[in-house]
ZADO-1210 file (C-alpha; in nm, 4 decimals, padded with zeros to 6 digits):
<atoms>
<atom x="00.6014" y="-01.3241" z="01.6236" code="MET" pos="1"/>
<atom x="00.5334" y="-01.0984" z="01.3222" code="ILE" pos="2"/>
<atom x="00.5706" y="-00.7223" z="01.3500" code="LEU" pos="3"/>
<atom x="00.3432" y="-00.5206" z="01.1227" code="VAL" pos="4"/>
<atom x="00.4547" y="-00.1630" z="01.0614" code="THR" pos="5"/>
<atom x="00.1961" y="00.0879" z="00.9417" code="GLY" pos="6"/>
<atom x="-00.0621" y="-00.1103" z="01.1364" code="ALA" pos="7"/>
<atom x="-00.3106" y="00.1784" z="01.1356" code="SER" pos="8"/>
<atom x="-00.2960" y="00.2124" z="00.7542" code="GLY" pos="9"/>
<atom x="-00.5005" y="00.0471" z="00.4825" code="HIS" pos="10"/>
<atom x="-00.2630" y="-00.2423" z="00.4120" code="VAL" pos="11"/>
<atom x="-00.1172" y="-00.2798" z="00.7606" code="GLY" pos="12"/>
<atom x="-00.4601" y="-00.2815" z="00.9220" code="GLY" pos="13"/>
<atom x="-00.5817" y="-00.5524" z="00.6861" code="GLU" pos="14"/>
<atom x="-00.2669" y="-00.7570" z="00.7530" code="LEU" pos="15"/>
<atom x="-00.2984" y="-00.7333" z="01.1309" code="VAL" pos="16"/>
<atom x="-00.6569" y="-00.8571" z="01.1050" code="ALA" pos="17"/>
<atom x="-00.5645" y="-01.1377" z="00.8636" code="ALA" pos="18"/>
<atom x="-00.2811" y="-01.2664" z="01.0816" code="LEU" pos="19"/>
<atom x="-00.4984" y="-01.2477" z="01.3936" code="ALA" pos="20"/>
<atom x="-00.7746" y="-01.4427" z="01.2167" code="ASP" pos="21"/>
<atom x="-00.5177" y="-01.7110" z="01.1306" code="GLN" pos="22"/>
<atom x="-00.4138" y="-01.7339" z="01.4943" code="GLY" pos="23"/>
<atom x="-00.0589" y="-01.6201" z="01.4204" code="ARG" pos="24"/>
<atom x="00.1285" y="-01.4157" z="01.6829" code="PRO" pos="25"/>
<atom x="00.1241" y="-01.0556" z="01.5619" code="VAL" pos="26"/>
<atom x="00.2429" y="-00.7239" z="01.7016" code="ARG" pos="27"/>
<atom x="00.1171" y="-00.3940" z="01.5608" code="ALA" pos="28"/>
<atom x="00.3632" y="-00.1041" z="01.5418" code="LEU" pos="29"/>
<atom x="00.1976" y="00.2347" z="01.5799" code="VAL" pos="30"/>
<atom x="00.3184" y="00.5762" z="01.6906" code="ARG" pos="31"/>
<atom x="00.0524" y="00.6089" z="01.9608" code="ASP" pos="32"/>
<atom x="-00.0609" y="00.2741" z="02.1065" code="PRO" pos="33"/>
<atom x="-00.3226" y="00.4437" z="02.3230" code="ALA" pos="34"/>
<atom x="-00.5146" y="00.5563" z="02.0136" code="SER" pos="35"/>
<atom x="-00.4979" y="00.2208" z="01.8318" code="PHE" pos="36"/>
<atom x="-00.7736" y="-00.0346" z="01.8757" code="GLU" pos="37"/>
<atom x="-00.6024" y="-00.3689" z="01.8199" code="ALA" pos="38"/>
<atom x="-00.7977" y="-00.6842" z="01.7308" code="PRO" pos="39"/>
<atom x="-00.8284" y="-00.9438" z="02.0054" code="HIS" pos="40"/>
<atom x="-00.5010" y="-01.1198" z="02.0729" code="GLY" pos="41"/>
<atom x="-00.2845" y="-00.8645" z="01.8920" code="VAL" pos="42"/>
<atom x="00.0022" y="-00.7027" z="02.0792" code="GLN" pos="43"/>
<atom x="00.0660" y="-00.3310" z="02.0318" code="THR" pos="44"/>
<atom x="00.4027" y="-00.1575" z="02.0406" code="ALA" pos="45"/>
<atom x="00.4925" y="00.2082" z="02.0115" code="GLY" pos="46"/>
<atom x="00.7670" y="00.3207" z="01.7789" code="GLY" pos="47"/>
<atom x="00.8509" y="00.5396" z="01.4825" code="ASP" pos="48"/>
<atom x="01.0256" y="00.4202" z="01.1660" code="LEU" pos="49"/>
<atom x="01.1825" y="00.7654" z="01.1419" code="ASN" pos="50"/>
<atom x="01.3602" y="00.6881" z="01.4702" code="ASP" pos="51"/>
<atom x="01.5205" y="00.3404" z="01.4522" code="PRO" pos="52"/>
<atom x="01.6275" y="00.3584" z="01.8163" code="GLU" pos="53"/>
<atom x="01.2599" y="00.3661" z="01.9179" code="SER" pos="54"/>
<atom x="01.2022" y="00.0156" z="01.7772" code="LEU" pos="55"/>
<atom x="01.3900" y="-00.1990" z="02.0308" code="ALA" pos="56"/>
<atom x="01.0836" y="-00.3120" z="02.2275" code="ASP" pos="57"/>
<atom x="00.8760" y="-00.3626" z="01.9131" code="ALA" pos="58"/>
<atom x="01.1417" y="-00.5909" z="01.7578" code="LEU" pos="59"/>
<atom x="01.1993" y="-00.8082" z="02.0641" code="ALA" pos="60"/>
<atom x="01.1261" y="-01.1727" z="01.9838" code="GLY" pos="61"/>
<atom x="01.0168" y="-01.0972" z="01.6263" code="VAL" pos="62"/>
<atom x="01.0749" y="-01.3489" z="01.3440" code="ASP" pos="63"/>
<atom x="00.9236" y="-01.1583" z="01.0519" code="GLY" pos="64"/>
<atom x="00.8535" y="-00.7932" z="00.9735" code="VAL" pos="65"/>
<atom x="00.6104" y="-00.6365" z="00.7297" code="PHE" pos="66"/>
<atom x="00.7908" y="-00.3131" z="00.6508" code="LEU" pos="67"/>
<atom x="00.6825" y="00.0116" z="00.4901" code="LEU" pos="68"/>
<atom x="00.9425" y="00.1813" z="00.2708" code="GLY" pos="69"/>
<atom x="01.0393" y="00.5408" z="00.2100" code="GLY" pos="70"/>
<atom x="01.1797" y="00.6312" z="00.5514" code="PHE" pos="71"/>
<atom x="01.4962" y="00.8351" z="00.5894" code="ALA" pos="72"/>
<atom x="01.7071" y="00.5715" z="00.7647" code="ASP" pos="73"/>
<atom x="01.5924" y="00.2417" z="00.6178" code="MET" pos="74"/>
<atom x="01.9384" y="00.0937" z="00.6765" code="SER" pos="75"/>
<atom x="01.9178" y="00.1882" z="01.0447" code="GLY" pos="76"/>
<atom x="01.5764" y="00.0242" z="01.0815" code="VAL" pos="77"/>
<atom x="01.7001" y="-00.2914" z="00.9104" code="LEU" pos="78"/>
<atom x="02.0209" y="-00.3030" z="01.1160" code="ALA" pos="79"/>
<atom x="01.8131" y="-00.3054" z="01.4323" code="ARG" pos="80"/>
<atom x="01.5868" y="-00.5746" z="01.2891" code="ALA" pos="81"/>
<atom x="01.8868" y="-00.7918" z="01.2070" code="ARG" pos="82"/>
<atom x="02.0396" y="-00.7374" z="01.5506" code="ALA" pos="83"/>
<atom x="01.7073" y="-00.8427" z="01.7061" code="ALA" pos="84"/>
<atom x="01.7200" y="-01.1734" z="01.5172" code="GLY" pos="85"/>
<atom x="01.4572" y="-01.1005" z="01.2522" code="VAL" pos="86"/>
<atom x="01.4840" y="-01.3608" z="00.9774" code="GLY" pos="87"/>
<atom x="01.2459" y="-01.2260" z="00.7127" code="HIS" pos="88"/>
<atom x="01.1409" y="-00.8791" z="00.5971" code="VAL" pos="89"/>
<atom x="00.8504" y="-00.8314" z="00.3562" code="VAL" pos="90"/>
<atom x="00.8764" y="-00.4821" z="00.2077" code="LEU" pos="91"/>
<atom x="00.5770" y="-00.2928" z="00.0719" code="LEU" pos="92"/>
<atom x="00.7175" y="-00.1359" z="-00.2447" code="SER" pos="93"/>
<atom x="00.5468" y="-00.0307" z="-00.5694" code="SER" pos="94"/>
<atom x="00.5020" y="-00.1625" z="-00.9215" code="ARG" pos="95"/>
<atom x="00.6495" y="00.1679" z="-01.0425" code="SER" pos="96"/>
<atom x="00.9991" y="00.0301" z="-00.9729" code="VAL" pos="97"/>
<atom x="00.9680" y="-00.2219" z="-01.2585" code="VAL" pos="98"/>
<atom x="01.1741" y="-00.0482" z="-01.5230" code="GLY" pos="99"/>
<atom x="01.1445" y="00.2658" z="-01.3113" code="GLY" pos="100"/>
<atom x="01.3657" y="00.5690" z="-01.3471" code="ASN" pos="101"/>
<atom x="01.5610" y="00.6338" z="-01.0236" code="PRO" pos="102"/>
<atom x="01.5487" y="01.0099" z="-01.0800" code="ASP" pos="103"/>
<atom x="01.1698" y="00.9962" z="-01.0537" code="ASN" pos="104"/>
<atom x="01.1068" y="01.0799" z="-00.6866" code="ALA" pos="105"/>
<atom x="00.8419" y="00.8121" z="-00.6297" code="VAL" pos="106"/>
<atom x="01.0167" y="00.5316" z="-00.8165" code="ALA" pos="107"/>
<atom x="01.3511" y="00.6394" z="-00.6708" code="GLY" pos="108"/>
<atom x="01.2162" y="00.6297" z="-00.3146" code="MET" pos="109"/>
<atom x="01.0951" y="00.2722" z="-00.3590" code="HIS" pos="110"/>
<atom x="01.4107" y="00.1643" z="-00.5406" code="LEU" pos="111"/>
<atom x="01.6225" y="00.2971" z="-00.2535" code="ALA" pos="112"/>
<atom x="01.4088" y="00.1119" z="00.0015" code="SER" pos="113"/>
<atom x="01.4382" y="-00.2105" z="-00.1969" code="GLU" pos="114"/>
<atom x="01.8158" y="-00.1707" z="-00.2164" code="ALA" pos="115"/>
<atom x="01.8370" y="-00.1242" z="00.1614" code="ALA" pos="116"/>
<atom x="01.6383" y="-00.4431" z="00.2183" code="VAL" pos="117"/>
<atom x="01.8508" y="-00.6442" z="-00.0256" code="ARG" pos="118"/>
<atom x="02.1686" y="-00.5265" z="00.1450" code="GLU" pos="119"/>
<atom x="02.0417" y="-00.5835" z="00.4994" code="SER" pos="120"/>
<atom x="02.1610" y="-00.9402" z="00.5439" code="GLY" pos="121"/>
<atom x="01.8043" y="-01.0467" z="00.6297" code="ILE" pos="122"/>
<atom x="01.5900" y="-01.2766" z="00.4183" code="GLY" pos="123"/>
<atom x="01.3645" y="-01.0519" z="00.2097" code="TRP" pos="124"/>
<atom x="01.0584" y="-01.0483" z="-00.0140" code="THR" pos="125"/>
<atom x="00.9418" y="-00.7466" z="-00.2136" code="LEU" pos="126"/>
<atom x="00.5721" y="-00.6746" z="-00.2737" code="LEU" pos="127"/>
<atom x="00.5110" y="-00.4424" z="-00.5683" code="ARG" pos="128"/>
<atom x="00.1402" y="-00.3575" z="-00.5909" code="PRO" pos="129"/>
<atom x="-00.0369" y="-00.1350" z="-00.8389" code="SER" pos="130"/>
<atom x="-00.2333" y="00.1698" z="-00.7234" code="GLY" pos="131"/>
<atom x="-00.4690" y="00.1112" z="-00.4307" code="PHE" pos="132"/>
<atom x="-00.8480" y="00.0964" z="-00.4580" code="MET" pos="133"/>
<atom x="-00.8513" y="00.2772" z="-00.1238" code="SER" pos="134"/>
<atom x="-00.7276" y="00.5920" z="-00.3003" code="ASN" pos="135"/>
<atom x="-01.0948" y="00.6318" z="-00.3926" code="THR" pos="136"/>
<atom x="-01.1551" y="00.7479" z="-00.0345" code="PHE" pos="137"/>
<atom x="-01.0261" y="01.0832" z="-00.1616" code="GLU" pos="138"/>
<atom x="-01.3726" y="01.1288" z="-00.3102" code="TRP" pos="139"/>
<atom x="-01.5562" y="01.1086" z="00.0229" code="VAL" pos="140"/>
<atom x="-01.5581" y="01.4879" z="00.0899" code="PRO" pos="141"/>
<atom x="-01.6818" y="01.5576" z="-00.2628" code="GLN" pos="142"/>
<atom x="-01.9629" y="01.3044" z="-00.2320" code="LEU" pos="143"/>
<atom x="-02.0828" y="01.4791" z="00.0827" code="ARG" pos="144"/>
<atom x="-02.1400" y="01.7875" z="-00.1351" code="GLU" pos="145"/>
<atom x="-02.3021" y="01.6256" z="-00.4391" code="GLY" pos="146"/>
<atom x="-02.2930" y="01.3574" z="-00.7049" code="ASP" pos="147"/>
<atom x="-01.9955" y="01.4830" z="-00.9088" code="VAL" pos="148"/>
<atom x="-01.6372" y="01.3890" z="-00.8270" code="VAL" pos="149"/>
<atom x="-01.3294" y="01.5535" z="-00.9770" code="THR" pos="150"/>
<atom x="-01.0209" y="01.3464" z="-01.0500" code="ALA" pos="151"/>
<atom x="-00.6871" y="01.4086" z="-01.2228" code="PRO" pos="152"/>
<atom x="-00.5426" y="01.1904" z="-01.4987" code="PHE" pos="153"/>
<atom x="-00.8937" y="01.0923" z="-01.6090" code="ALA" pos="154"/>
<atom x="-00.7712" y="00.9187" z="-01.9239" code="GLY" pos="155"/>
<atom x="-00.5334" y="00.6844" z="-01.7403" code="VAL" pos="156"/>
<atom x="-00.6546" y="00.3304" z="-01.6619" code="PRO" pos="157"/>
<atom x="-00.5116" y="00.1657" z="-01.3498" code="ILE" pos="158"/>
<atom x="-00.5388" y="-00.2003" z="-01.2487" code="ALA" pos="159"/>
<atom x="-00.5945" y="-00.0922" z="-00.8892" code="ALA" pos="160"/>
<atom x="-00.5679" y="-00.3487" z="-00.6120" code="ILE" pos="161"/>
<atom x="-00.7633" y="-00.3955" z="-00.2908" code="ASP" pos="162"/>
<atom x="-00.5340" y="-00.3461" z="00.0118" code="PRO" pos="163"/>
<atom x="-00.6936" y="-00.6593" z="00.1547" code="ARG" pos="164"/>
<atom x="-00.5349" y="-00.8575" z="-00.1292" code="ASP" pos="165"/>
<atom x="-00.1924" y="-00.7051" z="-00.0659" code="ILE" pos="166"/>
<atom x="-00.2319" y="-00.8088" z="00.2974" code="ALA" pos="167"/>
<atom x="-00.3380" y="-01.1595" z="00.1957" code="ALA" pos="168"/>
<atom x="-00.0243" y="-01.1988" z="-00.0138" code="VAL" pos="169"/>
<atom x="00.1902" y="-01.0607" z="00.2689" code="ALA" pos="170"/>
<atom x="00.0346" y="-01.3052" z="00.5162" code="ALA" pos="171"/>
<atom x="00.0978" y="-01.5927" z="00.2753" code="ALA" pos="172"/>
<atom x="00.4669" y="-01.5160" z="00.2248" code="VAL" pos="173"/>
<atom x="00.5722" y="-01.3937" z="00.5717" code="LEU" pos="174"/>
<atom x="00.8255" y="-01.6255" z="00.7394" code="THR" pos="175"/>
<atom x="00.8218" y="-01.8670" z="00.4419" code="ARG" pos="176"/>
<atom x="01.1752" y="-01.9286" z="00.3198" code="ARG" pos="177"/>
<atom x="01.0655" y="-02.0215" z="-00.0333" code="GLU" pos="178"/>
<atom x="00.9781" y="-01.6559" z="-00.0866" code="HIS" pos="179"/>
<atom x="01.3173" y="-01.5241" z="00.0257" code="HIS" pos="180"/>
<atom x="01.4851" y="-01.3249" z="-00.2497" code="GLY" pos="181"/>
<atom x="01.1670" y="-01.2969" z="-00.4572" code="ARG" pos="182"/>
<atom x="00.9737" y="-00.9955" z="-00.5894" code="SER" pos="183"/>
<atom x="00.5976" y="-01.0115" z="-00.6429" code="HIS" pos="184"/>
<atom x="00.4266" y="-00.7509" z="-00.8619" code="ALA" pos="185"/>
<atom x="00.0490" y="-00.7625" z="-00.8157" code="MET" pos="186"/>
<atom x="-00.2666" y="-00.5913" z="-00.9378" code="THR" pos="187"/>
<atom x="-00.6403" y="-00.5969" z="-00.9183" code="GLY" pos="188"/>
<atom x="-00.8477" y="-00.7914" z="-01.1747" code="PRO" pos="189"/>
<atom x="-00.9229" y="-00.5073" z="-01.4195" code="ALA" pos="190"/>
<atom x="-00.7841" y="-00.1758" z="-01.5417" code="ALA" pos="191"/>
<atom x="-01.0372" y="00.0988" z="-01.4733" code="LEU" pos="192"/>
<atom x="-01.0564" y="00.4662" z="-01.5605" code="LEU" pos="193"/>
<atom x="-01.1654" y="00.7085" z="-01.2867" code="PRO" pos="194"/>
<atom x="-01.5005" y="00.7346" z="-01.4667" code="ALA" pos="195"/>
<atom x="-01.5407" y="00.3560" z="-01.4436" code="ASP" pos="196"/>
<atom x="-01.4839" y="00.3688" z="-01.0684" code="ARG" pos="197"/>
<atom x="-01.7316" y="00.6554" z="-01.0343" code="ALA" pos="198"/>
<atom x="-01.9977" y="00.4634" z="-01.2240" code="GLU" pos="199"/>
<atom x="-01.9455" y="00.1476" z="-01.0174" code="ILE" pos="200"/>
<atom x="-01.9436" y="00.3424" z="-00.6919" code="LEU" pos="201"/>
<atom x="-02.2648" y="00.5183" z="-00.7897" code="GLY" pos="202"/>
<atom x="-02.4295" y="00.1847" z="-00.8594" code="ARG" pos="203"/>
<atom x="-02.3241" y="00.0542" z="-00.5184" code="VAL" pos="204"/>
<atom x="-02.4448" y="00.3699" z="-00.3438" code="LEU" pos="205"/>
<atom x="-02.7673" y="00.3914" z="-00.5422" code="GLY" pos="206"/>
<atom x="-02.6950" y="00.7438" z="-00.6656" code="ARG" pos="207"/>
<atom x="-02.5806" y="00.8838" z="-01.0029" code="PRO" pos="208"/>
<atom x="-02.2127" y="00.9544" z="-00.9357" code="VAL" pos="209"/>
<atom x="-02.0378" y="01.1127" z="-01.2340" code="SER" pos="210"/>
<atom x="-01.6818" y="01.2235" z="-01.3000" code="LEU" pos="211"/>
<atom x="-01.5400" y="01.5627" z="-01.3907" code="ARG" pos="212"/>
<atom x="-01.1987" y="01.5282" z="-01.5533" code="ALA" pos="213"/>
<atom x="-00.9628" y="01.7715" z="-01.3821" code="GLN" pos="214"/>
<atom x="-00.7411" y="01.9747" z="-01.6183" code="PRO" pos="215"/>
<atom x="-00.3693" y="01.9140" z="-01.5669" code="ASP" pos="216"/>
<atom x="-00.2894" y="02.2704" z="-01.4611" code="ASP" pos="217"/>
<atom x="-00.5672" y="02.2660" z="-01.2013" code="GLU" pos="218"/>
<atom x="-00.4562" y="01.9236" z="-01.0778" code="ALA" pos="219"/>
<atom x="-00.0957" y="02.0333" z="-01.0428" code="ARG" pos="220"/>
<atom x="-00.1940" y="02.3434" z="-00.8457" code="ALA" pos="221"/>
<atom x="-00.4210" y="02.1457" z="-00.6124" code="GLU" pos="222"/>
<atom x="-00.1687" y="01.8678" z="-00.5523" code="MET" pos="223"/>
<atom x="00.1086" y="02.1189" z="-00.4886" code="SER" pos="224"/>
<atom x="-00.0792" y="02.2580" z="-00.1888" code="ARG" pos="225"/>
<atom x="-00.0290" y="01.9338" z="00.0072" code="THR" pos="226"/>
<atom x="00.2416" y="01.7295" z="-00.1713" code="ILE" pos="227"/>
<atom x="00.6120" y="01.8179" z="-00.2138" code="PRO" pos="228"/>
<atom x="00.6924" y="01.9386" z="-00.5644" code="ALA" pos="229"/>
<atom x="00.9201" y="01.6457" z="-00.6456" code="LYS" pos="230"/>
<atom x="00.6356" y="01.4002" z="-00.5884" code="TYR" pos="231"/>
<atom x="00.3877" y="01.6082" z="-00.7876" code="VAL" pos="232"/>
<atom x="00.6386" y="01.6060" z="-01.0735" code="ASP" pos="233"/>
<atom x="00.6751" y="01.2291" z="-01.0350" code="ALA" pos="234"/>
<atom x="00.3010" y="01.1696" z="-01.0701" code="PHE" pos="235"/>
<atom x="00.2846" y="01.3886" z="-01.3800" code="PHE" pos="236"/>
<atom x="00.5780" y="01.1993" z="-01.5276" code="ARG" pos="237"/>
<atom x="00.3915" y="00.8754" z="-01.4605" code="PHE" pos="238"/>
<atom x="00.0468" y="00.9652" z="-01.5823" code="PHE" pos="239"/>
<atom x="00.0887" y="01.2561" z="-01.8251" code="VAL" pos="240"/>
<atom x="00.4282" y="01.1842" z="-01.9784" code="ASP" pos="241"/>
<atom x="00.3587" y="00.8089" z="-01.9807" code="GLY" pos="242"/>
<atom x="00.6645" y="00.7073" z="-01.7794" code="GLU" pos="243"/>
<atom x="00.4711" y="00.4335" z="-01.5946" code="PHE" pos="244"/>
<atom x="00.1918" y="00.2083" z="-01.7217" code="ASP" pos="245"/>
<atom x="-00.0142" y="00.0705" z="-01.4325" code="ASP" pos="246"/>
<atom x="-00.2835" y="-00.0854" z="-01.6503" code="SER" pos="247"/>
<atom x="-00.1642" y="-00.4407" z="-01.7188" code="SER" pos="248"/>
<atom x="-00.3378" y="-00.7080" z="-01.5113" code="VAL" pos="249"/>
<atom x="-00.1421" y="-00.9765" z="-01.3260" code="LEU" pos="250"/>
<atom x="-00.2629" y="-01.3003" z="-01.1631" code="SER" pos="251"/>
<atom x="-00.0233" y="-01.2862" z="-00.8663" code="THR" pos="252"/>
<atom x="-00.2925" y="-01.2703" z="-00.5983" code="VAL" pos="253"/>
<atom x="-00.4554" y="-01.5865" z="-00.7323" code="GLN" pos="254"/>
<atom x="-00.1236" y="-01.7669" z="-00.7665" code="GLU" pos="255"/>
<atom x="-00.0090" y="-01.6939" z="-00.4113" code="ILE" pos="256"/>
<atom x="-00.3329" y="-01.6976" z="-00.2127" code="THR" pos="257"/>
<atom x="-00.5379" y="-01.9451" z="-00.4161" code="GLY" pos="258"/>
<atom x="-00.8243" y="-01.7005" z="-00.4736" code="ARG" pos="259"/>
<atom x="-00.8739" y="-01.4268" z="-00.7324" code="PRO" pos="260"/>
<atom x="-00.8105" y="-01.0625" z="-00.6591" code="ALA" pos="261"/>
<atom x="-01.1184" y="-00.8739" z="-00.5429" code="ARG" pos="262"/>
<atom x="-01.2802" y="-00.6392" z="-00.7940" code="GLY" pos="263"/>
<atom x="-01.3593" y="-00.2742" z="-00.7382" code="PHE" pos="264"/>
<atom x="-01.7323" y="-00.3322" z="-00.6942" code="GLU" pos="265"/>
<atom x="-01.6676" y="-00.5799" z="-00.4125" code="ASP" pos="266"/>
<atom x="-01.4292" y="-00.3309" z="-00.2521" code="TRP" pos="267"/>
<atom x="-01.6913" y="-00.0548" z="-00.2803" code="ALA" pos="268"/>
<atom x="-01.9605" y="-00.2742" z="-00.1240" code="VAL" pos="269"/>
<atom x="-01.7274" y="-00.3581" z="00.1661" code="ALA" pos="270"/>
<atom x="-01.6611" y="00.0116" z="00.2303" code="HIS" pos="271"/>
<atom x="-02.0022" y="00.1553" z="00.1426" code="ARG" pos="272"/>
<atom x="-02.0492" y="00.3044" z="00.4878" code="ALA" pos="273"/>
<atom x="-01.7451" y="00.5302" z="00.4424" code="ARG" pos="274"/>
<atom x="-01.9091" y="00.6893" z="00.1389" code="PHE" pos="275"/>
<atom x="-02.2554" y="00.7148" z="00.2897" code="GLU" pos="276"/>
</atoms>
């Protein structure tokens, strides 16, 4: 049995579906099982990674766990997984940890989660993806109002990855001992600017979507309304100060899954209805 945490999220949802399609026993961890529509054959368990004691039922009989990072008591979660007999944890981390500065709040959060997994006594694999293509869903409200989208860090190219490809890699490595103790950085097939994504999305939607580059001061003020200051500072350190380069392209998805990473246009076509 494989337990997928974050099963209602972009990566976790794709992984639950992929494992179910492969006929592998899978259990989806969600805070509210009554509001989660699980694919056929998928078990659902309630629990909260912020409360390790709530995970006992979810971990019963589990061999492998796909684990989100960044929670307050990662060591407590992992201790309960080990006590339940879990033999393999695949952690969703971030490519920002590669050479990352631990005093950067985002990189530091992921580095701390990785350290907890390494010290857990459980077989582990670290997945370190680039930025997600699904971050483009942030544009949906703007596209309801018109054909111009505003985005920060407009001059920064990112080799964004489809969450489906992260899930495919996770499915390929889960419960496989040859991946124990390994770290896999992964990206999409091309580094794109926000304007590139806007142009591609417009082509898919059949409308002239264009990009307005958001000034840094405006971006900081907007982000600060919903994101803690330490994380806003981290993003500006990444993309304004140049502390993190997320533009290099890696072939990890192809190497592990046997098929190339999906491009942004294919992702946009798959999710066209969300934008329409």
